[in-house]
N, C-alpha and C positions, 0 to 999 in steps of 0.2 A: 621841358621834358617832352619827349615824343614817344607815345605808347602805340605799339602795333596791335590792332584788333585781331584777336585770335579766334579761329574757328574751333568751336568746342565739340563736345562728345556726341556720339550717336547713340540712339536708343531705339529698340524695336520691340513693340508690344503687340501681342495677338489678343484681341479683346473679345469676350464672349457676348453672344446675343441669345443663342439658343442652347443653354447648358444641358438640356435633356439629350442633345445629340452628342454622343461621346466622340472626342477626337481620337485619332489614331495614336495608341499608346507608344508606338515605335517611331512616331514622326520626330525628326530632329527639331530642337527648339533652341532659341538664342538665350545667352546668359551674359551679363556684364558684371565685372567686379571692379570696384573703385578703390583707389588709394589716395591718401593725402601725401603730397610730395613737395619738399623744398629743394629747388634746383639752385645750385650755387652759381657764382659768376662765370664758372667754366662750363655751365650748361649741364652738369652732371648732378644726380640726386645726392643731397647731403643727408636728408632724413626722409623716411617714408613709413607710412602706417596704412595697412589694409583696413578698409572700413568693414565693420561687421565680420571680422575675421573668425569670430567664434561660431559663425553659421556654416563654416566650411571645414573639411578635413585638414589637419595640420600640414600634411605633406603637400596638399594642393596650394595652401597659402604660402608655403616656402617657395614653391615653384613660381607663384605670382611675384613674390618679392624679388626673386633672382632676375626675372625678366624685366621688372620695372627698374631695378637697380642698374640695368644695362642701358636704359633709355637716356638719350642725350638730346637737348634742345638747343636752339640758337638763343643764347641768353639775351634778354632785353637790354637796351642801352639807355642810360640816363646821364645827361651831361657829358656824353662822349665816353662813358665807362660802362662795361658790362656789370649788371647787378643781379641780385637774386630774383627768382620767381617762385611763389608758392601757388600750387595748382592741384586740382583734382586730376588723376590719371585713370583712365578707364581701359581695362582689358576686356575684349569681347571674345566669346567662345560660342561654338555650336556643339551641343550635346546630342548624341545619337544613341538611343537605347538599342539593345539587341533582345530578340525573342527569348534566347536561352539565358538571359541575365547579363548584367554588366553592360558594356557599350564603349563608346569612344568619345573623347573630348578634343575638339579641334580649336586651335587658336586662330581667330579671324583678324585680329588687329589691336592696335593700341593708339589712344589719342588723349589729348589733354584738354581741360576746360574747367569751367566752374563746377564745383562738386554739389550734386543734388543732396540736400539734407531733409527735404520733405517733398513727397510725391502725392499728387491728388488727381483723381479722375472724375470729371463732371458726369452728370446723368447721361446715359447713352441716348443718342438721338432716337426719338420714338418712331420717326418715319423709316429710319434704317432698320430698326429692330423688327418692324412689321413687314419688311421686304425680304422674303426668303431667297437665299442664294446670292444676296448682294455682297460684293467684295470691292474694296477700294483701299487706297493708301493716301495718307495726308502727312505733310511735314509742317511742324510748327517751329519757327525760328524765333527764339526768345533772346532779346538783348538784355542780359543780366546786368542790372545796375550795381553800384557800389554798396547798396543796401541788401543785396542778395535776392531781390525780386525782379520779375520781368518788367522792365521799363517799357518795352514795346514787344508786340508779338506779331510776326508776319506769317501768313499761311500760304503754303505752296501746295497746289493741287492741280490735277488735270482738268481740262475744260469739261464742264457739265457736272462737276461735283456738287452735290446738294449743299445749300447754304447752311443747313443744320450741322453738317460735318465741320464746316469752318467755325461755327459758333462753339461747337463741342471742343474743338482743339484749342481755341482761344481761352475758353473758360477753364479748361484743364490746366494749361500752362500758367494762367493767372493764379492758380493755387499752389504752384511749386515754390520752394525756397532753396537757395543755393549758398554755399560759401564762395564768395567771389574770389577770383584770382587776385594775387598781390604782386606788384612789382616794386622791389626795394622796400617792402613792408607796407606799401600803400595799395588799397583796393582799386581795381580797374574794372571798366566795363568789358564784357566779352560776350560771345554768343554760344547758345546751347541749342542743338538740333534734336527735336523729338520726332521720330518717324513712327507713325501708328498704322499698323495694318489691320483693317476692319473686315471681318468675314462673318456672316450670319451663321455659318455652319461650324464655327469654332466653339470649343468649350473652354473653360477657364484654364490657362496655362499653369502648370505646377511651378511653385517656387524652386529656385535652384538652392536648396538647403542641404544641410549635411547628410540627412538620412538618404535622400534620393541620390545625391552625388556619390556617396559611399557605395550604394548598390551598383552604380555604373562603373566606378573605378575599380572596385574589388573584383569585378568580373572580367577585367581586361587581362 
């Protein structure tokens, strides 16, 4: 058997350091919605389930389902034959509120990868928290093993990034758990990318939950 290592999903989180400083309530913010999908040997979805569907408006979930149902992958090949793949599928959006109420929702992309089922964030680096105006971005690349945990974590940062940020990102991903992808019913290793934007002036981002999303979409 030859399994192709697949690049997994993207995530972007804006993490707080100084919650007393309110973020712009009209600033766009990113959102991702995951689905469990079984792709058939033809590369098309056979079954799909939106994760935490009850947290979103029904009309929005139907729209997500329609888009995911249209997705097609290059099916994996085992012993010369195309086979099924079970995978998480992430749809990414940007939500932009409006001052008069409502707002807009933009589709940014779709990708496949191991499905996160437990998220964890380590204690924020003390040296960064004490540095007003500090801003940076770090990417953690988790090789998700067949047990659903990060077997290895590689950190990608710009030169000069504090070592505390590397440790923070590694400790964070060490606490995550995933549903590994499956090829022909067998779990495989794959990669998950976590992109973290750190800004000491940000306040905690709001969850993309039904109450807020309905306020945005009803005003459109």
